[in-house]
TORSE-656606 format. One record per residue: residue in three letters; z, x, y of N, C-alpha, C in turn. Coordinates in pm, whole numbers, plus 50000, padded with zeros to 5 digits. Layout:
% TORSE-656606
ALAZXYZXYZXY
...
% end
This chain:
% TORSE-656606
MET175196271403619175786272203597177256272303587
LYS178516276703578179766273903648180576285903603
LYS181516284803668182146296203664183486287703605
VAL184286303403516185116295503431186696305103401
GLU187796306203445189046306703448189776309103321
ILE190176318803226190766314403094191916328303072
LYS192636312803072194476323003052194396327202889
ILE194836334402849195056338602694196086348302700
LYS196646346902591197556344302450197906358402363
GLY198606360302393198306372702241198046392802257
MET197226394202436196586405902436197406409602485
SER197396425102440198546440702448197596451602505
CYS196306455702481195786466602493195006464802517
GLY193516475102577192926475902531191556471902532
GLY191896476902348191416466902233190986458802273
CYS192696446702289192446431502260191586426402414
THR191246438102515190326425602605188576430602575
LYS188446440402469187616447402449186856437102309
LYS187986429202246187126418002123187496404502182
VAL187776403102276188136388002310186036391002437
GLU186046400102515184496396002572184016401102482
GLU183606406802375182596409002281182496389602213
SER183676390102151183476374402093183116368602201
LEU183836365602311182526354202445181556360102449
ARG180606375002446179816370702435178886365402323
ASP179206370302219178306362202087178396347802024
GLU179366343602103179606329802092179276319802219
ILE179126321602298178726319202424177236322302440
ARG176226316002424174796309302491174826320402648
ASP174116326502652173946324702825174656329702896
ILE176296330802846177456334502884177386351003002
LYS177176353103118177366356703233178796368003315
ASN178626372903371179536382803460180886379103346
VAL180946388103216182516382403182183376395003253
ILE184786393603285185456404703291186866401903200
VAL187156407903111188846403003081189486412803101
SER190586406603239192426416303211193106413203156
LEU193686427403060195346424703045196176424103136
SER196376428303245197206425703369197426412903418
LYS195866406303391196396388103474196366386703306
ASN196086387103176195786376303060194976366103099
GLU193546369203139192796365303168191166369803129
ALA190436358603129189366358103137188436358403217
LEU187386361103295186156356203381184966350703344
ALA184306347403407182906346603403182156330103427
GLU180806333903409179746323203373179216319803282
VAL179446300603310178716295703167178156288103196
PRO176796284603097176426275103133177076258703152
ASP176016247703218177116240003242177636228603113
ASP176936228303004176926225702890178476230102846
VAL178506244402778180046247102672180906238402796
THR181456238202681182676226602665184576236202646
VAL185656230102686186676234402649186366246302494
GLU186516232702361186516236602245185476253102237
HIS184556252702291183496264902243184216273402349
LEU184576271402459185646286502466186926289502405
LYS187846282502354188176285902270188326284002132
TYR187156277902092186996288201957186216297401968
ALA185986299502071185576320602148186926327802086
VAL187916327302197188786333402236189866331202067
LYS189336318401995190636323201871189166332501756
ILE188106330901774187426342201678188186356601764
ALA188506357401812188996375101888190556378501822
GLY190786369301777192876365101714193166360501820
TYR193236356701925194036350502074193986336802073
ASP194596330202177195096318302211194376314202355
ALA193546306702387193456300102493194146289702517
VAL195356299802623196306285902660195736278502770
SER195026280302856194776273502959192826277703014
ILE192316266003044190776272903088190656263203165
LYS190556267703311189626254303424188566267603486
PHE187646251803515185836254003516185876251903696
LYS185716257603743185076263203923183746262303921
LYS183196253704051181756250604060181216261304130
% end
């Protein structure tokens, strides 16, 4: 597992954060500890080691938003 920080563009309300969280949970197998912050325009989570930037961008895009920066941390 690795930690990820995703900066997200376009969220404007609590419903937006819920959509992003649900999409990440639906699209990323075995994702854990998902926290989406409207005030910081970011999502934090723990993902399996084989998850790529493309997987995460896709999950955010499905929710209707843009992932503008993705950083992995061990």
